[in-house]
N, C-alpha and C positions, 0 to 999 in steps of 0.2 A: 438454497442447496449451495453446498461448499463444492469449492473447488482445489485440488492441492496444485500451488503455483512452485513450478522444479528449481530447483537449489541454484541452478546457472541461471535460470532467470536472475533471480533473488540478488546473484552477483552481482549483474551491472546496470539494476536498475538502481533510481534514487529518488530523492524526492527531490518534484521540479521547483519548491521554494528554498529549502536549505540547501539541496546537494547531498545530503546524508543519505548513506545508507536504511533502505527499508526492512521490517520482519513482517514475515506474513502469522497473521491473527486468523487460526482456521476458524476458530467457533463463530468470531465476525466474518470474516469471508473479506476482511481488508488488509490490505498492505498501508504498517502503522511506521510514521518517522517522530521517532522518540525526541530527535531535535527539536524538532518544528512543531510538535503538538497536531498533528494531523493524521486522519487516515483515510485513505484512499481507498472507494468500493473496487471490489472484482463484480465484473458483470458478464456472465456467461464464457467464463472464464479467459477475460480481456481485464486487465489493468487497465483501470481508468485515472490518469493520472494529471489531474486537470486539478487547481488549488481551489478552484469555484466549485468542484463539485465532492472535495473533501469537506469533513466535519472532523472539528476541535476533540480531542480527546484530553481526559481529566489530568 
């Protein structure tokens, strides 16, 4: 189930590892950091910004 992340929220969220901005991947329902190469899940509309919960992206 995909959830839309509000633009204002994306503007203030940052990757906890690199502190870089995140982009929302609607198909995967994840917040992706291109700098660190990590994707953070969004569960029940809530971003889980824990490095231990992130997966590496290619």
